[in-house]
N, C-alpha and C positions, 0 to 999 in steps of 0.2 A: 500596357497591357503589361503586368503584374504578374510572373509567377507562377504566384497562390491562385489566383487566376484563369491563369492557361490548367491549371492544373484543372479547375475545377472541370475544365468542356476538352481536359484526355478522358478522362471518366468522372462512370458513372457511378459515383462511390454506393451511393442507396439504391438503385437495381444490384447491383455486383453481393453489395452485404442481404439483399430481400431474399439473393436468387442462395446465395449459399448455405450461408448461417440457416437461412428460413430449411432448406436443405437438411440443418446437422438438428437445431429443435424439433419441427414434428415431431418425430416418432414422439418424443418427451410434452406431445401440451400444446408448445406456443408455435399463435398466428402472428401471421403481419402486423402489430398494430396500426402506427402510425411511419410516417419521416417524413426530414427532411431534407438538402442538400446531404449536408455531418455527418446526420444518422439513425440509426431507423433501430424502433422498437419493438418489441415481439413481446404478447402477450397468454397465459394459458391464466386455469382459472386461479390459480396464488397465487399469481409472480409476472417483471415486470423483468426484459431485460433489453438495455436498451446499449450497443453497439456505435461508439463516435468515430469518428477524426474530426483535431486539434483543431484551429484555428491559425493557431503557430506555432505553435511543437511541432505537426502534421503527427500526432500519434493517437495511434487507434489503437483502442480498446473497444471494455464492455462494462457499465454494473447494471447490479441485480436492484432487482427487488420484494421484497415479500409484499401481497397486497394489504395482509394484514397487518404493516409494520410502515406503511404507505413512505415516512418522517426521514427511513436507513436505509442507504444503495451499499449496499459492498463491491467494490468492487474486484478485478478481476485477479488482480494477488490474494485476495482478505479468499477466494472462491476455490483455487488455488491449494492453497497454506490448510483451509478446510475437510476437505477430500483431498486430501495425503496426495498430492501431485509432485511428481521429483522432484519436476521444474519449480516451483513453490519457491524456494529458497532465495531461487538463482534469476526468475524472472520478472522482466523490462516491461512498459510499453514496447510497440513498435514502432519507430518510427520515421514512414513513411514522403519522399519527397517526390516520387517520384509518380509516374500512373503503372511501370511497373512493380516499382518496392510495395503502393500502395493494394494488388493483386496478392505479392506475394505478405503480406499483409495481413486481409483481411481469410487470403486460406488458412496461413499459420492458427489463427486464429480458431480459426472452423476447424483445427485438430486440437485443438486445447477441451474448445468446447466436446471434442466425439471426448477426448480420454475423459475429459471432467462428468459423459456423462455416463462410460463406462464403470465409472467408479466409482456407481452411483450414487450424481450431484442428483439429486430433488429440492424444490420447497418448500413441503411440507413444516408445517410449527413446530416438529424439533428441534431442524434444522433450520428455522430461522431465528429460532430462542439460540442455540448451535452458534450459530451463525455471529448475534449480537453479543453475544456472552467472549467470547473471538475479540468483534471489534474493541468493547469495554478495556480486554485483560489485553489486546492490545497496546490503548492506547495509550493507558498504566500503565505502559513497559517504556513506552515511548517519551512519558514524561517525569515516567526515574529517569532514563537521559540523561533528558533534557536539566534535570538539579545536578545529577551528579559529573554532568557535563563545567555547570558550571561551580558547582563546589569544586573540583579540579583547579579550574583558573584562578579563583581567588584563593584556593591553595599557593600557584606558584606568583599573585601577582605576593602578596604575602610572605613569600622569602625573599623574594625578589628584594626587597622593603625591609628586610630582619625580622620582621612585627608574625612570630611569633605565638603570639597569642595565638594571632590572628591566622597560624597554619595547625594551630590544632581545631581550632572553629572550623577550618570549615574540612580538615580532611574525619572531622569524625563527619559529621553531614554527606560523606560519601557512603553510600548503604553498593554494600555487594566489597569485595574481597578491594584489595589497597593492590599498587602496583608492588613491587621490593623496595626501590626506590623511594616509594610515595611510602611507605615501613618508618625507613631510614629517615627520612623528611622527616616527619610524624617523633620518635623515638628521640632526632638533635633537638625540635621544637620544643620537647615536655624539660628535654633539661633544661633547656637555657627556658622553662615559666615553670619553677616547682611549685608547686600546689602550696594550699595551706595550710594540709594537712602537714607532709613534710618537711615545712619551713618552722 
């Protein structure tokens, strides 16, 4: 028997979540909807919340969806950010590798959900639209960050090859401020590759 199987026998994850998370979410209109061995779904008139435990990662996490937009789910991190929870910037899903840690993770999740409810968490039309807008904005920020990282790598490769035109091209594609070192490299590269107007 592997450790994952024995872990499943040690604790009734769905039962504990149904009892503990259900008690926290009931005042907000959420009721038990359905469950499996590793997840429990609660539903209200306007939203669903699924609490899960990862199969391989052993993470305990949560997804929410607005019933008027069932194609979009929102992670606990996104909920914490949207409702300005103090832990929003540092939150990571709790990884639990034994029964005691699973219980601690569920209690931690209950505390966060209780905090969110006290901060006004609800899933009305305005909140769901705001969550969707935030999700799109975060995706754009992530895409921009990836593009900047790719441009910076391209600039480093071009610099190592003394391809100064490549350095200029790459660094001018970085969105946002350049570092002091990048500015110096760009200045040097421009001196090595003067524009046609300056020749």
